[in-house]
N, C-alpha and C positions, 0 to 999 in steps of 0.2 A: 503494499500499499504505499509506503514511504517513497518507493521508487516511482511509482505512478504520479503522486503528488509533485515530486521533483521534475519529472518530465513535463508535467502540465504547467508548472510554474516557469519552466524555460521555453515553452512553446513546442516541444518535440511531440506531444500528444496530438497536436492538430495535423500532423503529417504522418503519423503512424498508420499503417495499412491494417484494416480490420479483416475479419475472416472471409468476407466476400469480395475483398479487393478494393472497396471504396474507402476513401479517407473520410475523415470527420467533416472536413469542409465540404466535399461533395455530397455528403448526407444532408447537412444543414442547408446547403443550397437547394437540394431536391425538395426538402420539406417546405422551406420558405416559398420556393417558386411554385409549388402546388397550392399552398394556402392562398398565396396572392393572385394565382389564376383563378381559383374558385371564387374569391371575392370580385375579381373583374367580371366574371361571368354573372354573378349576382347583380352588378351594377348594370350590365346590359339588359338583364331581365326586368330590372326596375325601370329602365328608360323605356322597354317595350311596353311594360304595363302603363307607363304614363302616356305613351303614344295612343294606345288602345282607348284610354280614359279621355284623351283629348279628342279623338275621333267620335267617340259616343257621347260627348258632353251636350250635344244638341243646342250649343249656344249658350248654355247657362254660364253666366260670368263666374260663378263661384266653382263650378266643375272645371272650367277652362283653366282658371288660376291654379287650382289644386293639381291639374294634369301638367301644367307648365312647370310648376315646383317640383313635381315628381320627376320630370325629365331632367330638370336642372340638377337635383340631388343626384340623381344616377350618373349624370355627367361629371359632376364634382367627385363622386366616388370613384369613378373610373380614372380620372386624372391623378387622384390620390394613389390609387393601385399601381398605376404606371410609375409614378415618382418613387414609390415605395420599393418596387421591383428593381428600379435603376440604383437606388441607394443601397439596397442589400447586395447587389452585384458588385457594386464599387467597394463597399466595406469588406466584403468576402475576398475579393481579388486583390485589393491593394494592402488592407491592413492586416489581415489574417494569413495571407500566403506568404510563404517564406522564400 
């Protein structure tokens, strides 16, 4: 256990190879990319729901505003997902890679 803690402290654990050949960095990248991808998909679904609500609002001002807000929130969420993906890729490749 002491050896593992020492390796982790000096950063060697981040480049050690696990049983299946993937490194810890690749596993973290895969997990975070999957999570961000799912969130991006949810944002697109929210925008589609907002578009359907907009099309079926029948000119009601309250429904139109709610639908436009839904589309806007979905778009903002999608932008946040893209920026989060870029930030994760930058941090993992620049700071954690040896």
